[in-house]
TILO-73292 format. One record per residue (C-alpha): residue in three letters; residue number from 1; x, y, z. Coordinates in nm, 3 decimals. Layout:
N
+--------+-----+---------+---------+---------+
! residu ! num !      xx !      yy !      zz !
+--------+-----+---------+---------+---------+
!    ALA ! NUM !       X !       Y !       Z !
...
+--------+-----+---------+---------+---------+
***
This chain:
91
+--------+-----+---------+---------+---------+
! residu ! num !      xx !      yy !      zz !
+--------+-----+---------+---------+---------+
!    UNK !   1 !   1.175 !   0.182 !  -0.841 !
!    UNK !   2 !   1.162 !   0.519 !  -1.023 !
!    UNK !   3 !   1.223 !   0.817 !  -0.876 !
!    UNK !   4 !   1.030 !   1.115 !  -0.914 !
!    UNK !   5 !   0.712 !   0.959 !  -1.060 !
!    UNK !   6 !   0.466 !   1.172 !  -0.860 !
!    UNK !   7 !   0.161 !   1.143 !  -1.053 !
!    UNK !   8 !  -0.040 !   1.495 !  -1.142 !
!    UNK !   9 !  -0.412 !   1.481 !  -1.071 !
!    UNK !  10 !  -0.667 !   1.692 !  -1.257 !
!    UNK !  11 !  -0.867 !   1.773 !  -0.918 !
!    UNK !  12 !  -0.708 !   1.996 !  -0.677 !
!    UNK !  13 !  -0.853 !   2.057 !  -0.347 !
!    UNK !  14 !  -0.862 !   2.418 !  -0.224 !
!    UNK !  15 !  -0.847 !   2.436 !   0.136 !
!    UNK !  16 !  -0.850 !   2.774 !   0.321 !
!    UNK !  17 !  -0.748 !   2.600 !   0.650 !
!    UNK !  18 !  -0.607 !   2.268 !   0.689 !
!    UNK !  19 !  -0.640 !   2.090 !   1.000 !
!    UNK !  20 !  -0.389 !   1.794 !   1.170 !
!    UNK !  21 !  -0.512 !   1.455 !   1.122 !
!    UNK !  22 !  -0.383 !   1.169 !   1.322 !
!    UNK !  23 !  -0.408 !   0.797 !   1.337 !
!    UNK !  24 !  -0.216 !   0.541 !   1.503 !
!    UNK !  25 !  -0.074 !   0.267 !   1.272 !
!    UNK !  26 !   0.177 !  -0.011 !   1.271 !
!    UNK !  27 !   0.544 !   0.111 !   1.308 !
!    UNK !  28 !   0.667 !  -0.114 !   1.026 !
!    UNK !  29 !   0.385 !  -0.011 !   0.770 !
!    UNK !  30 !   0.489 !   0.377 !   0.836 !
!    UNK !  31 !   0.847 !   0.325 !   0.794 !
!    UNK !  32 !   0.783 !   0.096 !   0.449 !
!    UNK !  33 !   0.546 !   0.353 !   0.348 !
!    UNK !  34 !   0.731 !   0.666 !   0.420 !
!    UNK !  35 !   1.028 !   0.511 !   0.239 !
!    UNK !  36 !   0.822 !   0.399 !  -0.064 !
!    UNK !  37 !   0.632 !   0.743 !  -0.086 !
!    UNK !  38 !   0.952 !   0.965 !  -0.066 !
!    UNK !  39 !   1.114 !   0.743 !  -0.355 !
!    UNK !  40 !   0.820 !   0.854 !  -0.537 !
!    UNK !  41 !   0.843 !   1.211 !  -0.490 !
!    UNK !  42 !   0.527 !   1.224 !  -0.228 !
!    UNK !  43 !   0.509 !   1.311 !   0.145 !
!    UNK !  44 !   0.295 !   1.102 !   0.385 !
!    UNK !  45 !   0.074 !   1.398 !   0.424 !
!    UNK !  46 !   0.012 !   1.427 !   0.049 !
!    UNK !  47 !  -0.070 !   1.046 !  -0.005 !
!    UNK !  48 !  -0.328 !   1.061 !   0.285 !
!    UNK !  49 !  -0.478 !   1.402 !   0.137 !
!    UNK !  50 !  -0.501 !   1.219 !  -0.186 !
!    UNK !  51 !  -0.655 !   0.871 !  -0.048 !
!    UNK !  52 !  -0.907 !   1.068 !   0.154 !
!    UNK !  53 !  -1.008 !   1.292 !  -0.147 !
!    UNK !  54 !  -1.068 !   0.970 !  -0.358 !
!    UNK !  55 !  -1.293 !   0.834 !  -0.077 !
!    UNK !  56 !  -1.498 !   1.155 !  -0.046 !
!    UNK !  57 !  -1.541 !   1.165 !  -0.423 !
!    UNK !  58 !  -1.670 !   0.804 !  -0.404 !
!    UNK !  59 !  -1.906 !   0.886 !  -0.110 !
!    UNK !  60 !  -2.033 !   1.181 !  -0.272 !
!    UNK !  61 !  -2.165 !   0.953 !  -0.548 !
!    UNK !  62 !  -2.357 !   0.753 !  -0.301 !
!    UNK !  63 !  -2.735 !   0.807 !  -0.260 !
!    UNK !  64 !  -2.690 !   0.801 !   0.145 !
!    UNK !  65 !  -2.437 !   1.070 !   0.098 !
!    UNK !  66 !  -2.664 !   1.271 !  -0.114 !
!    UNK !  67 !  -2.960 !   1.258 !   0.140 !
!    UNK !  68 !  -2.749 !   1.327 !   0.426 !
!    UNK !  69 !  -2.661 !   1.656 !   0.264 !
!    UNK !  70 !  -3.004 !   1.710 !   0.071 !
!    UNK !  71 !  -3.125 !   1.939 !   0.362 !
!    UNK !  72 !  -2.993 !   2.287 !   0.362 !
!    UNK !  73 !  -3.082 !   2.309 !   0.758 !
!    UNK !  74 !  -2.813 !   2.044 !   0.773 !
!    UNK !  75 !  -2.558 !   2.235 !   0.561 !
!    UNK !  76 !  -2.643 !   2.555 !   0.760 !
!    UNK !  77 !  -2.557 !   2.370 !   1.095 !
!    UNK !  78 !  -2.250 !   2.218 !   0.955 !
!    UNK !  79 !  -2.131 !   2.551 !   0.852 !
!    UNK !  80 !  -2.213 !   2.733 !   1.180 !
!    UNK !  81 !  -2.046 !   2.481 !   1.379 !
!    UNK !  82 !  -1.717 !   2.504 !   1.181 !
!    UNK !  83 !  -1.740 !   2.868 !   1.200 !
!    UNK !  84 !  -1.770 !   2.845 !   1.620 !
!    UNK !  85 !  -1.496 !   2.595 !   1.608 !
!    UNK !  86 !  -1.225 !   2.812 !   1.414 !
!    UNK !  87 !  -1.333 !   3.097 !   1.656 !
!    UNK !  88 !  -1.251 !   2.870 !   1.982 !
!    UNK !  89 !  -0.948 !   2.796 !   1.783 !
!    UNK !  90 !  -0.849 !   3.125 !   1.724 !
!    UNK !  91 !  -0.868 !   3.225 !   2.100 !
+--------+-----+---------+---------+---------+
***
């Protein structure tokens, strides 16, 4: 395996605030992926973020996703909910 083969992506996600995402995965899979990613110069967190970004990019092209976010009212509700959630986290 080549080391330092971290691929540069043209898209960068600008995130003001990050959240911790947790999932239970098979222990053997975790160890193998952790070793493989470290050999490639990645962290597990970076790979997960990249995979989620690719999934989001794909979903954003789908008609059901566009329809879901077509309503300005829905976007306002989501933004308000996020603000309320962040206020609760700060207290």
